[in-house]
C-alpha positions in Angstrom: -18.3 38.4 23.2 -20.5 35.4 22.8 -19.1 33.4 19.9 -20.4 30.2 18.2 -17.9 28.1 16.3 -18.5 25.2 13.9 -15.8 22.6 13.0 -15.7 20.6 16.3 -12.0 20.0 17.4 -10.6 20.2 13.9 -7.3 21.7 12.7 -8.7 25.2 12.7 -11.5 25.3 15.3 -9.5 23.7 18.1 -6.7 26.4 18.0 -9.3 29.1 17.4 -11.2 28.0 20.5 -8.0 28.1 22.5 -7.3 31.7 21.3 -10.8 33.0 21.9 -11.2 31.4 25.3 -7.8 32.9 26.4 -8.9 36.3 25.2 -11.9 36.0 27.6 -14.7 35.4 25.0 -17.6 33.1 25.8 -17.2 30.3 23.2 -19.7 27.6 22.1 -18.2 24.9 19.9 -20.5 22.8 17.8 -19.6 19.1 17.4 -21.6 16.1 16.1 -19.6 13.8 18.4 -20.9 13.5 22.0 -17.5 12.0 23.0 -16.0 15.5 22.4 -18.1 17.1 25.1 -15.6 16.6 27.9 -12.6 17.8 25.9 -14.5 20.9 24.8 -15.4 21.7 28.3 -11.8 21.2 29.5 -10.8 23.9 27.0 -13.1 26.3 28.7 -15.8 26.3 25.9 -19.4 25.2 25.9 -20.2 22.2 23.8 -23.2 22.1 21.5 -23.7 18.6 20.3 -25.7 18.4 17.1 -25.5 18.6 13.3 -25.3 21.6 11.0 -27.8 19.7 8.9 -30.4 20.3 11.6 -31.7 23.8 11.1 -33.6 24.0 14.4 -30.5 23.0 16.3 -28.5 25.7 14.4 -31.1 28.4 15.2 -31.1 27.4 18.9 -27.3 27.3 19.1 -26.8 30.6 17.2 -29.4 32.5 19.2 -27.8 35.1 21.5 -24.4 35.0 19.8 -22.5 38.2 18.8 -20.5 36.3 16.2 -20.8 32.9 14.4 -18.0 31.1 12.5 -19.2 28.8 9.7 -17.3 26.2 7.9 -18.4 23.4 5.6 -16.9 19.9 6.2 -15.4 18.2 3.1 -16.6 14.7 2.4 -14.5 13.1 -0.3 -17.0 10.2 -0.8 -20.1 12.4 -1.3 -22.0 11.8 -4.5 -24.1 14.9 -4.0 -22.5 18.4 -4.1 -25.9 19.8 -3.3 -25.4 18.6 0.3 -22.7 21.3 0.6 -25.1 23.9 -0.7 -27.7 22.7 1.8 -25.2 23.3 4.6 -24.7 26.9 3.5 -28.5 27.4 3.1 -28.9 26.2 6.7 -26.3 28.6 7.9 -28.0 31.6 6.1 -31.5 30.6 7.4 -30.2 30.1 11.0 -28.3 33.5 10.9 -31.4 35.3 9.9 -33.7 33.5 12.3 -31.3 34.0 15.2 -30.7 37.6 14.4 -26.9 37.3 14.0 -25.3 40.5 12.9 -21.8 39.2 12.3 -20.6 36.1 10.5 -17.2 34.7 9.6 -17.3 32.1 6.8 -14.4 29.8 5.8 -14.3 29.4 2.1 -11.0 29.2 0.1 -8.9 31.2 -2.2 -10.6 29.8 -5.3 -14.2 29.8 -3.9 -15.3 32.7 -6.0 -14.1 31.0 -9.2 -15.9 27.7 -8.9 -18.9 26.6 -11.1 -19.6 23.3 -9.3 -20.4 25.0 -6.0 -20.6 28.7 -5.2 -20.4 29.0 -1.4 -19.9 32.7 -1.1 -22.9 33.5 -3.3 -25.1 31.7 -0.8 -24.4 34.5 1.7 -25.2 37.4 -0.6 -28.7 37.8 0.9 -27.0 38.7 4.2 -25.2 41.7 2.7 -27.1 44.1 5.0 -25.2 42.5 7.9 -21.5 41.9 8.4 -20.1 38.8 6.6 -16.4 38.1 6.2 -15.2 35.4 3.8 -11.9 33.9 4.9 -10.0 32.6 1.9 -7.1 30.5 2.9 -4.8 28.9 0.3 -4.0 25.1 0.3 -3.3 23.8 3.8 0.1 22.4 4.8 -1.9 19.5 6.2 -2.9 18.5 2.6 0.5 16.9 2.3 -0.8 14.2 4.7 -3.1 13.0 1.9 -0.2 12.7 -0.5 1.8 10.2 1.5 1.0 7.1 -0.5 1.5 9.0 -3.8 4.9 10.1 -2.7 5.9 6.8 -1.2 4.8 4.6 -4.2 5.3 7.0 -7.1 8.2 9.1 -5.8 6.5 12.3 -6.9 3.5 14.6 -6.4 1.0 14.6 -9.3 -2.0 16.9 -9.9 -3.3 19.3 -12.5 -1.4 22.1 -11.0 2.2 22.1 -9.8 5.7 22.9 -11.1 6.2 26.7 -11.2 2.6 27.5 -10.2 2.8 29.9 -7.2 0.7 28.8 -4.3 -0.2 30.7 -1.1 0.2 27.8 1.3 -1.2 28.1 4.8 -0.9 26.6 8.3 -4.3 25.9 10.0 -2.9 27.6 13.1 -2.4 30.8 11.1 -6.0 30.5 9.8 -7.2 30.3 13.4 -5.1 33.4 14.3 -6.5 35.3 11.3 -10.1 34.4 12.2 -9.6 35.5 15.8 -8.0 38.8 14.6 -11.0 39.4 12.3 -13.5 38.7 15.1 -11.7 41.3 17.3 -11.8 43.9 14.4 -14.8 46.3 14.4 -17.6 44.9 12.1 -18.4 46.6 8.8 -21.7 46.2 7.1 -21.5 44.2 3.9 -19.6 41.3 2.4 -15.8 41.4 3.0 -13.0 39.1 1.7 -9.9 38.3 3.7 -7.2 36.1 2.3 -5.0 34.0 4.6 -1.5 32.6 3.8 1.6 31.5 5.6 4.1 31.3 2.8 4.1 31.9 -0.9 6.0 29.2 -2.8 6.0 27.6 -6.2 4.9 24.0 -6.1 8.4 23.0 -7.0 9.8 24.8 -4.0 7.2 23.2 -1.7 8.0 19.7 -3.1 11.7 20.4 -2.5 11.1 21.4 1.2 8.9 18.3 1.9 11.2 16.1 -0.1 14.3 17.1 1.8 12.5 16.5 5.1 11.6 12.9 4.2 14.8 12.0 2.5 13.7 12.6 -1.1 15.6 15.8 -2.0 14.7 15.5 -5.7 10.9 15.2 -5.1 9.1 16.6 -8.1 5.6 18.1 -8.4 4.3 17.1 -11.8 1.4 18.6 -13.8 -0.9 16.2 -15.7 -4.1 16.9 -17.7 -7.2 17.4 -15.5 -9.1 14.4 -16.9 -6.2 12.1 -16.1 -6.0 13.4 -12.6 -9.8 13.0 -12.2 -9.5 9.3 -13.2 -6.7 8.7 -10.7 -8.7 10.3 -7.9 -11.7 8.1 -8.7 -9.5 5.1 -8.7 -8.5 5.9 -5.1 -12.1 6.0 -3.9 -13.0 9.6 -4.3 -16.5 10.1 -5.8 -16.6 11.4 -9.4 -18.5 14.5 -8.2 -15.8 15.4 -5.7 -13.0 14.4 -8.0 -14.4 16.8 -10.6 -14.6 19.6 -8.0 -11.0 19.0 -6.9 -9.8 19.1 -10.5 -11.8 22.4 -11.1 -10.1 23.8 -8.0 -6.7 22.8 -9.1 -7.2 24.1 -12.6 -7.9 27.6 -11.2 -4.5 27.4 -9.4 -2.8 26.3 -12.6 -4.3 28.9 -15.0 -3.4 31.9 -12.8 -7.0 32.9 -11.9 -6.5 32.2 -8.2 -3.4 34.2 -8.0 -4.9 37.2 -9.8 -7.4 38.3 -7.1 -5.1 37.1 -4.3 -2.3 39.5 -5.4 -4.9 42.4 -5.4 -5.8 41.5 -1.8 -2.5 40.2 -0.5 -2.5 39.4 3.2 0.2 39.7 5.8 1.8 36.3 5.8 1.4 34.1 8.9 4.1 33.0 11.2 4.3 29.2 10.5 6.4 28.4 7.4 6.5 25.2 5.4 9.9 24.1 6.8 8.4 24.3 10.3 5.6 21.9 9.2 8.0 19.7 7.2 9.8 18.4 10.3 6.5 17.3 11.9 5.4 15.8 8.6 8.6 13.8 8.3 8.1 12.3 11.8 4.6 11.3 10.9 5.6 10.1 7.4 8.1 7.6 8.8 5.8 6.4 11.5 2.8 5.7 9.2 
């Protein structure tokens, strides 16, 4: 199949490219960085250098593809959440103009619960085609962003945590799940597929990470959303994105995220948090 991927050489798109090329698919990988061209070619994929903000570029790149994979990059400094909506609008327009019949969209396990942005609703006009929403839980790699908090405060703080159950996921397992979905016969309409590697309470996750970095009593503390929002803004995150992050976390704390997840529970991926924790510890002590 001819497959177009967004996400450049990120944590998901890079292993996804490797899987699909190995399976014999013809893969085109979109990147905004011309310096990535050589690396993409070395992986056996075709580079398409341009921006998802450029509708004409998207249409040209999508044309002729059997499947396209769409993801929306997260900019923590953005003051305009409408930019994310614009990315989704561009995808929908390009899919229509290019005549794409099958689309895989990376959203998240709380995407359907958000008020600030509603990424999945953007694709409802494509329900006469085949659209799969991949809903992964929080990435293991999110712990990289918590290094300074852990190091200076000796704990993890957010407006979810403690005994809240979270479907943590490794980016590699997301890539594998997307590849599996691509190789599954298409079904007309909108479809949801959750992705998870390990189901743990936040307290259990903190213990695993803490033991790996020499803080066996590491706690994951829950604070009120407004207090968390103020702390995020103090660390350079825009008020708009801080508000979105707090909204996401609230849906993990109040149980709404888990409700639909349990109704559509996936087969768990292969990579467990303890596997990641060893790598995280090596990085933690070097940075």
